[in-house]
N, C-alpha and C positions, 0 to 999 in steps of 0.2 A: 442489247436491244433485239428482242424476239423477232423473227422473221415475218409474223402477222401484225406486229406494231409496225414494223418499217414499211410492210404493204400498204397498210392504212394510212400512213404519212404521205407515201407515194402517190397514192389515190387522190389525196386531198390537194396536194402540191402540183401535181402533172396532168396534163399539158399546160395548163394554168391555173393558179391557185383558187380554190374555192370550188364549192359544185352548183352555183346558178350563175345565170346570165340572163339579160334582156332582151329581147329581140320585138322588132316590130312586126304587129299583124295586118299592117295596110304597105301596099306599095309606096316607095318613095325615090324613085328613079328617074321623074322629070321635074321640069319647072312646074307644070301644072299640079303635080302630085304634092311637092313641096307647098304650092298655096293652098291646097286643101289640109296638109296636116297640120300647119301652123298658120301664121297670119298671110292673107285675111280670111280663110275658109274658117279657121277654128273658132272664129267669133259665131258662127250662126248655131254651134250645139252649144256655146255657153249662154247665149241669150235662150235656147230652148230649156235649159236647165235652171236657168235663173226664174225663169217664169212658171217651170214645174219641177221640182227636185227629182220626181219619179223618173224624168227624162234622162237621168244619169244613166238608168239602166239599161235605153236606149243608145245612147252616143258615146259611153264611156266602158272600161272593162270591170266597174264597181260590182256587175252581177255575177262575176266569175274570178273575185279577187278576194282573198281572204289573207291576213294578217297573222302571223304566228308571233307571238310576243312572249319574252319572259325577262326576269330580272336576274336570271342566272342563280337563285339562291337555293334550289334543289333539283340538280342536274342529273340525271339516270341515278347510279351509285355514288357519285362522286360528291356529291352535296354542294355547299356553299362555293361555287368557283367563279362566281362574278359575271358579270353581264357580256363582258367581251369572250371570255372563255367558253361561254355557252353558243357562240355562234355557229360553230360547227354542227351542233345538233339540231338548231332551227334551221338552217341551209338543208340538213337532211330531212327534216320534217318537210320542207318544201318540195324537196325532191319526191317524197311519197305521194304528196297530194297531186303532182303535176303527172307522175307517171300512172297511178292507178286511178284517176278521176278527172284528170284533164284541168284541174284547178289552178290558177295563177297564185302565186304566194309572195309577197314580200316580209322577211325575215325582221324582226324589229327588237332588239335588246337595249332595255332601258336601265341606265346606271342609276337605279333608285331602288331603295328598301324600305322606304315610307309608303305604307299602302295607300294613302288618299293621295300622295303625289303621283304615283303610279297610276292610280285610277284616272285622275284628271287629264293626264298625258294620253291614255287609251281614248277617253273620250274627245279630246282636242284632236286626235287625229282619225278618228272613226269615219266621218264622212267618205273618205278614200275608200272603204272597204263594203264587201258584201257580208264579211262575217269575221269574229274575232277568234281565234284559236289560242287560248292562254295555255303555257308550257313551262313545266321547270319552276312553279313559283312554291316556296315552301308554307307547309302548314301554319298556322291557322289563316295565315294572311290569305292564302288561296282562296278559302271561303269566303271572306269578305270581301275581296276584291272582284270575284266571280259574281257575288249576289249584287254587289251594288252597280257593277256593271250592266246586268240584266235590267236593274230599276232604269237606269239613265240612257239607255241606247234601244234603239229599235231595229237592230239586226242581231243574228244570233250570236252569242257569246258562249264559249264551250271550254271547259276546263279539261282536255284529254286525260291527264293524269287521273282525273276523277272519273269522268263518265265515258272514256273511251275503254278504259280497263273495266270498268263496270258492264259494259255492252258485252264484249268478248268473254268475260267470266259468265255471265248469266246464260250464253249461249253455249259455252262449252258444258256449264254444270247441267244445263236442261238436258243434253245429249247423255252426259255420263249417269245422271240420274236413270234414264231410261234404261241404258246397258245394265246398271246395279240395280233395277226394279225397285227404285225408290220413289216416294212423292216429294215435291216441294212442301208440302203443307204437315210432312211430318218428319222432314230430316232434321237432325240436330245439326246444326253448322257452326264452325268455331274459326274467327278470322285471328289470325295473328299479326298484329300491325293495325292500328287504328287511326292512320293518318289519312291523307287527301283518297286514295285507291281504297282502302279497306272501308272507309265510313261509306263512300258514294256506292261501291259494290253491295254493302250491307242493305242500303236503302233500296236500291235497284231489286235486289233479290226478295225483299218485303213487298214491293209492289207486284212481283211475281206470285206471292202468296207464302211464303218463308215465314214461319210462325216462332222457330226457336233458333235465334242467333246471339251466339256469345262472343263479344271482342275482348281482344286480349292486347295490351302493348306492354311496353318495356317494364311497366309497372304493377302488371297482373291483368285481372279481370276487370273491365270496366262494369261495377255494380252500382246500383243505385245510392245515392248521397256520399259517394267516396269524393273526397274532398276537392281533387284536382280536375275535376271535371270541368268542360266549359260549354259554351252556346254550341259549339258545333259537333259534340260527340255526345252530350248528356241524352239525347233522345234514343241512343243506342244502349244505354245501360240497362242492365237487366237485375231483378230481384233475385239474390241468389247468396248462399253461404259461402261458393267457392273465391277463392282469391287469385289462384295460380293456374298456370296453362294446364297441367295435368288433372285438376279439378273440372276443367271445362272439356278435357279431351274423352272422359270415361263415356262411353257409349256413343260417342259423337259418330255421326255419319259422314260429315264433310270437314276436313281441313283446309282453308284456304290461307296461304302465307302471304303476306305482302310485306315483309319485313327485312330479313337479312339472312345471310349464310349459316347452314349448319345448325340452325335452332330448333329443328324437329329431331327428335332423337327416339331410339328403338323403344324405349319405355311407352312413350305418348302414343306411338303407333299401334303398339299392342294393346292399349287401352280402347280403341277404335271399335265401333260395331262392327258385325259381318258386311262383308263387301263394300268397303269404305272407298270414298273419293278423296284423292289428295291432289289440290293444286298448290305447287310450290313455287312461287312466282318471282320471288328475290332475285336479283339480276346483279353482277352475272353469276353469282353462284347461288343455286337456290337453298331452300331451308333444308331440303333433303335432295340427294341426287336419287333419279328413278331406280339405278342399279341396286343403291342400298335398300329403297324402300321394297322393291320387289323380293329382295331377299330376306325380308324381315316377315313379309306376308306375301300369300300368292293369289289374293282376293281383290288387290288393290286395283282402280282406275286412276291413273295418274296424267297430270299435266304440269308444264312448267313454262318459265318466260324465254327460254332458249331454242334457237332453230335447230340445233343438233340432237334433239330429244324429240320423242312423237309428243303431239299435242302441245305446240306452242301456242299460249296466250298471247298474241301478239295485236297491239292497237291498230297497227296497219289496216288489219280486218273492220275496222270500225270506221277512224275518224276522217278517210277522205269520201266514204260513201254517206256517211251521217252529214257532211257538207254539200256533198252533190246533190242529195235529196233537199236539204234546207234551201240551198240557192236555187235549185229550179222550182221550188215551190214559192220561192220570194217570200221565205217565213222569216218572222220577226223575232222567233225563238227557236230553241230546239226544245221540245216539250218531252215529258216522261213516254208519252204514248211513242213520239219518235224514236225513243231509245228502246223500247220494248219492242216495236216493230223491227228494229234493226237486228236485235236479239233474236227474235225468232226467225227471221229471213235466214240468218247465219247458220240457226240450228237445223233448219230444214234443207238448205242447201247441202250440207253435210250428207246427206241420205241419199243424195241424187249421183249418177255415175260421173267418175271423175275423167275431165277432158284428156285427150292425148298429150296435150300440150303442157298441162301440168305435171303429168307422170314425166314428161321429158325435162322439165325444168329441174325436178327432183331427182333425175336419174334413177326411177324405180319403174318397175313393170305393172304395179298393182297398186292401187288404194281404194279402199272401201271403208264404209261407216262400220265403226267397231271400237275396241279399248283404245287403239292407237291411232284412230282417225275421228276425231270427237266434232273438229270444225274444218271449215275449208281452208287451203292454202293462199297466201296473199297474191300468188301469180294465177289465181283462178279467175279467168277472163268473166265469167257470169257474176261476180260480185257487184259489179256495178248494175248490173239489170236487177240483179236480186234485192239488193241491200237498199241502193240509193232511191229504188222505184218505193219499195216499201215504206220508207221514211218520208217521201213525199207525199204518198197516199194518207199517210198518217198524220198529216200536218193539218 
């Protein structure tokens, strides 16, 4: 067992198992406190909520409570590990919600792979929450589940693997294009990976103005009339004679990988246009390591999904603040305008001077906007002000 693995296991086991606990927000130290916290005092808010359901936001924690819900069918890069084994990830998500945005979370692992049964379970428990964060649900069920829940619920429903990733990619790409002197309406973008994250990223980039996007999956380019396209990806198919990754990479300005380790090789990188942008986001091992990519070409701006390389595209920059803004607005949904506002705010914040507290957290003397600093760091205390406010104002 590696030292890091043992360290991770110890972190989760000691001093008590797990990463979450529940604490009271009200005093309960006297007989009077007890009578207010429970019977008979609790009857008063019950009746107020029964008369007007909106009062739940006044008398309960509904307005600051999010459910992080999964069935464990697509956990990290580990695949279908099942509901119970996914719990450490969902608890971790809860920690990030609380740490970065002050949002309370219940993690809920549903032992169910039938999408309709999963949907009904979420609908049944939804009155408890101010928002639903879907997590680590395999495609294509994740698309169907999210779409149906949005139709049936009047609180925000958000699949972070799709839209959280898209927001951070959009922010990082906006700044990378500025550095490389490229325009969103002109760049040729290639996605390797056409699952939940890839498709959602592509759609958000289209809303930003991208006009030339080619999706590639394990069977090749998504071209029009390809026999195995489905209702969730056929809108991204293109009219092309190209069929494989190398066809798409010829003169491409941007490569965005949401696929697997070591899938981008030297030959394909050399096919790209001048001053290319490479986002190799597969975790834990990217499509190509930055050291290898920079050895092949010296004009690359690069990002990965890892914290040990510059420009980590990390969803923690998005979901806490998207939900903070949505909850503060008492939003019934998270709209495309809110996603775009979050991406724009992140991109703009990266151009501001970096606080000393962030430099201290990362043990560096300097960070400034440039090829190795495209987007803010997760411990930047200004994120909640910039991003959450932008999301709220966009609703």
